[in-house]
N, C-alpha and C positions, 0 to 999 in steps of 0.2 A: 892545936886549937885554932890557929889562924886559918888552916885549910878547911877545917870544919865550918867555921863561920863564913868563909868565902863560898862554900858549897850551899849553905843555907841562904845567903844573900842572892846567889844566882838562881836558886830554886824559886825564891819569892818573885824575882823578876820574871822568870820563865812562866809563872802561873798567870801573869797579867794578860790583858787582851792582846790579840794580834795587832801589830802595827802594819799599816799600809804605807808603803814607800813608793811614791809616784815619780817616774821620769816622764816629763811632759812630751819629750821628743820620742819619735818611733824608731830612731836609729839605734842599732845594736850597741854601738859604742857607749851609749848613755847608761847601759845597765851591765856592762862587763864587770865593774867592780863588785856590785852585790852578787852577781853570778859566782864570781871567784870566792867572795867572802862566805857564801853559803857552802860551796863545794869543799873549801879547805877547812871548814869548821870554825871560821873566825867569829861568825855571829854568835854561835853558842859559847865559844871560849871567852868572848869579851862581855857576855851577859847582856846581849842586845834583845833577848827574848824572842818570841816568835814573830817573824817578819815575812811579809809577802811583798814582792816588788813587781812592777809592771809598767807599761807605757800607757799613760792616760789618753794620749792623742795630741795634746798641746799643752803648753805652759798655762794657758788660760784655764783649761779644764783642771789641771793640777791645783792651781791657786783657788779656784772655786770649790773644789773638793776639800781643800784644807780649811777654807772659811766655813764650810758646812760641817766640819768635823768628821768627814768620811775618810780623809787621808791625814796621816800624822806628819809625814816628812816629804818634802819635795827634794828629790835627788839632784835636780839640774835646772831649776827655773832661771830665766833671765832676770837679773836683779832689778831692772827698771820696773818690771811687772810686780815684783814683790814690794818694792818701795811704793809704787802707785797704790797697791791694795792697802798697805799700811797707812798711807796718808789719808785714805778714805775710811779708816777705822777698823780694818781687819787685824785680828790678833795673831800676827805672824812676825817671825824674826829670821834674819839670816844668821846661821850658826856655823857655817863653814864655806870654804871656797871650792870650786870645781874646775873652772877654766879661768886662768888669770892673765891670759895674753891672747891677742888675736893672731890668727894663723894665715892671714891673707895679704896679697897685694892686688891693686886694682889696675888691670891692663886693658888696653884698647887693641882693636884689630890693626894690623900694619897695612900701610899703603893706602889708607883712606883719608889722610889728612887730619886725623884725630890726635891732637897733641895736648889738649887740655880738657877739663870737664865741660867748659862752655861749648866745645866742639861736639858734644854728645846731644845737643838739642835735637829732638825729633828722632833720636836713634834708639836702638834696642839694647838693653842691658840684661844679661843672663843672670838669673838667681836660682838658688836651689828650691826655695819656697817663698811665697809672697811675704811671709812674716818672719823669714829666717834671719839669723844673725848676720849673714853676708849682706842681706838687703838693708838691715839697719846700718851696717858700716858704710855701705854705698851712700845712703841718705846722709850720713854724718859727714862724709867727705864733701858732698855738694854743699851742705849747710855751712861748713867752715869757709866756703868761698862765697857765701851769700846767695846760694842758688837753692832752688826747691826741686829736688830730683823728681818728685811725683808729678810736677807740672812740666817737666822737661823731657823725660824719657819714657819709653815703653818697657815695662818689666816682662821678661819672658822666662818661664820656668824650664830649666834645662839641666837639672841633675847635678851630680857631684862636681866639686870645684877643682878637680884634677886637670892637668894639662891634657891628658888623654881624652877627657870628655869635652873640654872647652875649646881647645885650639881648632878642631874641625869646624866648630860653630862660628868662631871668629873668622876663619879663612873662607867659609862659604857665604858669609853674610847673614846667617841666621841670627847672629848677635854682633854687636859692635864693641862691646866691652863686657868685662866679667871680673869678679873676684876670683883669684887663682891662689891655691895654697902656696905658701911661701917657698916650700922646697922645690916647686916647679917653676915659680915665677922668674927666678934669677936667670935661668937659661933662656927663657922666652924673651926677656928684656935684651939679652945679648944678641938674640936673633932678630931684633928689630921691632918687637911689640912694645908700643909706648907705655911707659909706666906713668899712670895718673895718680897713684897714691900708694905709699908703702906704710901699712898700718904699724909696723914696728917703729917707724919714725914719727908717725902721727901720735902714737901713744908710747913714748919711750919709757914711761914708768909702768907700763902694762895697763890692763883694762879688765874689770870684772865682767867677763863674758857670761859666765854662768856660776851659780852658787848652790849651796845646800840650805834649805829653809825648814823651819819647824813651826808647829802651832804653839800658841801660848800655853795650852794645857800641857804639852810635852815639856816645854821649857820650865814651867813652874812646878809641875807635879812629879816629873820623872827625870830629873837631871842625871842621875846615875845611869839610867838606861840609855839616855841620849848620848852620854859620853861613851858608853860601851859600844853603841852603834857607830859612832865616829871612829873609835879605835878599830873596829872591824873594817870599816870602809877605807881608812888610811892603809891598813895592811893590804887590802885589795888593790888600792892604787899602786902600791909598791910592787906587789906580786906581778901585776899585769905589765909593768915596765921592766922588771928584772928577769922575769921568766915568761917571755912572750909565747914560746912554742907550747909550753904547758898550759898557758892561759887559753890559747886557741883550742887545744884538746879538750879542756874543760867546757868551753862554750859549745863546741860541736857535740860533745857527749850529752850535754844538757838539751840538745835539740834546737838551738838557736841558729838562725841563718842571717846573712847580710841583707840589708835593705835593697829593694829592687832598684833604687836610683843611685846605689853606691858603686864606685869603681873598685871592683874586687881586687884589682892588681895592687891597690894601696895596702892591702892586708897581707901581701905575700911576705914582706918584711914587717917589722913592727909598725903598726898604723901610726902615722905621723902625729895624730892628736893625743896619743897616750902620754907623751912627755910633757904636754901642757897641763896635765892634772897635777896639782901641787902635792908632793909626797908627804907633806905635813898636814894636808887638808885645810890649810889656812886661806883666808880671804886676802886678796891684794887690796889693802885698805885705800891706798892711793888710787887704785883703779876703780874702786867703788865710789870714791869721791867724784871721779870723772863722770861716772854714770849719773850720779845725782845732779851734778852741775849741768849736764846735757839736758836732763829732764826739766830742770828749772828753766833753762834757756828757751824751751819750747812751751812753757806754761803747763807742764804736766805734773809738777810738784810745787808745793808752796815754797816761798823763799826761805822760810824758817826750817825746812826739813834738813836734817843732817845725818851723817853716818851713825851718830849715837842714837838716833831714833829707831834704827833698823838692825844694827849689828850687835850680836851678843857672841863674843868669841872666846869666852873663858872655857867653855866645854871642849872646843876643838884644841885649844892650847893644852889643856889637861890631857886630852887624848893623845896628842902628838908626843908630849913629854913621856907618857907611859909607854908608848910604843918604842920611843927612842931608848929609854932606859933598859928595856928588855931585849931589843933586837938591833940596836944601833941604827944604821941607815936601812936595814933590811926589814923583812916582814915575818920571818919565822926563826 
């Protein structure tokens, strides 16, 4: 009887409208979990209904599409943008976490007398994108010292944050400083590249780098389906970490390719950002509080805005509990 009722419930969910799941970022990494969830049958097994996922082009486009009702779920938006939209009346909520800690250290070129952020006045700072998360973190480092990076430095767009991409730019003078992925930064510091900021120490409690968001209609009207989607994504997060080679076979078979500005060598072993996706899909609440406080400090959120205004985590908690009961720390 239970199985029959369960099949009826899933059939009812499957008959509903297709959900549009938007990743704002064009990088392949941002849609690996739904690629896996679709290929392994998690979306169907968990009752997520018919879903289509894609890269909208930017977080701003994702949020605008959600506000207009064209997109149902944002897979990866930056939380400060979701909070900003909410404060302006958008019917959006953060329902899960996606990246809960920053992956960079801020290094300067060696041999040029750059030993502090103040020494970068008039210099060039390499970023992956003008509005990328590495740019945001660079601005935050300057702001913590009472400095305005936009008034001090020239931003230059120079691709992946890997040592392989960035060290030649620092050595040649094309850039004077850059965010470098943590795994590469340690050796560069040993070799004499000045460390101007270690984000793991700046944010010891972590930081809500990116989150999962849903529209108010989804939260209010389809909580079971939303929980099912989160279960499927959590299983996808775990699969891509625990079974990397199979993950890449799935991605390649599905016809996806790495971004043109990506350092492909980073994907020869497990891509370093995979392990920063929370295996329980949860939000780092302390990290989200930091985001909100930063936005208040620059006048982009009202002083009364709080985590409680934007975060609804009961669905992801229920989803994680369900996955844990059935699979332990695994995915299948």
